[in-house]
C-alpha positions in Angstrom: -3.5 18.3 -22.7 -6.1 17.7 -25.3 -6.1 14.0 -26.5 -7.7 11.9 -29.2 -9.3 8.6 -28.1 -9.1 5.8 -30.7 -11.7 3.1 -30.0 -10.1 -0.3 -30.8 -11.5 -3.8 -31.0 -9.2 -6.8 -31.8 -10.2 -10.5 -31.9 -8.0 -12.7 -29.8 -6.9 -16.2 -30.6 -9.5 -17.6 -28.1 -12.3 -15.9 -29.9 -12.9 -13.1 -27.4 -12.7 -9.5 -28.6 -10.4 -7.1 -26.8 -11.7 -3.6 -26.4 -9.3 -0.9 -25.5 -8.7 2.8 -26.3 -5.4 4.2 -27.8 -5.1 7.7 -26.4 -2.7 10.1 -28.1 -2.1 13.8 -28.3 -4.8 15.5 -30.3 -2.3 16.8 -32.8 -1.1 13.3 -33.7 -3.2 12.3 -36.7 -1.0 9.7 -38.5 -3.0 6.5 -38.4 0.0 4.3 -39.0 1.7 5.6 -35.9 -1.4 5.2 -33.8 -2.0 1.7 -35.1 1.7 0.8 -34.3 1.0 2.0 -30.7 -1.8 -0.6 -30.6 0.4 -3.3 -32.1 3.1 -2.6 -29.5 0.5 -2.9 -26.7 -0.8 -6.2 -28.2 2.8 -7.6 -28.5 3.3 -6.8 -24.8 0.2 -9.0 -24.2 1.8 -11.8 -26.4 -0.8 -11.2 -29.1 1.3 -11.1 -32.3 -1.2 -12.1 -35.1 -3.7 -9.2 -34.6 -4.3 -6.7 -37.3 -5.1 -3.1 -36.6 -6.6 -1.0 -39.4 -9.4 1.5 -39.7 -11.8 -1.4 -39.4 -10.6 -2.2 -35.9 -9.5 1.2 -34.7 -11.4 4.5 -35.2 -11.2 8.0 -33.8 -14.0 8.2 -31.3 -13.7 11.6 -29.6 -11.4 14.2 -28.1 -11.2 15.0 -24.4 -9.0 16.6 -21.8 -6.4 14.1 -20.4 -6.0 13.4 -16.7 -2.6 14.0 -15.1 -1.9 10.2 -15.1 -2.7 9.9 -18.8 -0.7 13.0 -19.6 2.4 11.6 -17.7 2.2 8.3 -19.6 1.8 10.1 -23.0 4.9 12.3 -22.1 6.9 9.1 -21.4 5.7 6.7 -24.1 3.8 8.9 -26.6 0.5 7.2 -26.0 -1.7 5.7 -23.3 -3.8 2.5 -23.5 -7.1 2.3 -21.6 -8.1 -1.3 -21.2 -11.8 -1.7 -21.3 -12.8 -5.4 -22.0 -11.1 -8.8 -22.4 -7.6 -7.3 -22.1 -6.2 -9.8 -19.5 
């Protein structure tokens, strides 16, 4: 499965910047849906005041998904790759 990787940076309440990727099927191009995936992830982390727009989240590149990512996308519609300050 070919996927799009959306590079995302969100400032947390403690001042640290979270860096994570929102990975979606390559044919999903609706930014509002992609940003909502990011908001859902942040809410699960108890971060409710974060804003995700084109300033915080941009299409970075496309790549071939691993089986684990493909499975998660099949179940939830997206995959979050935590990179920095996500815990």
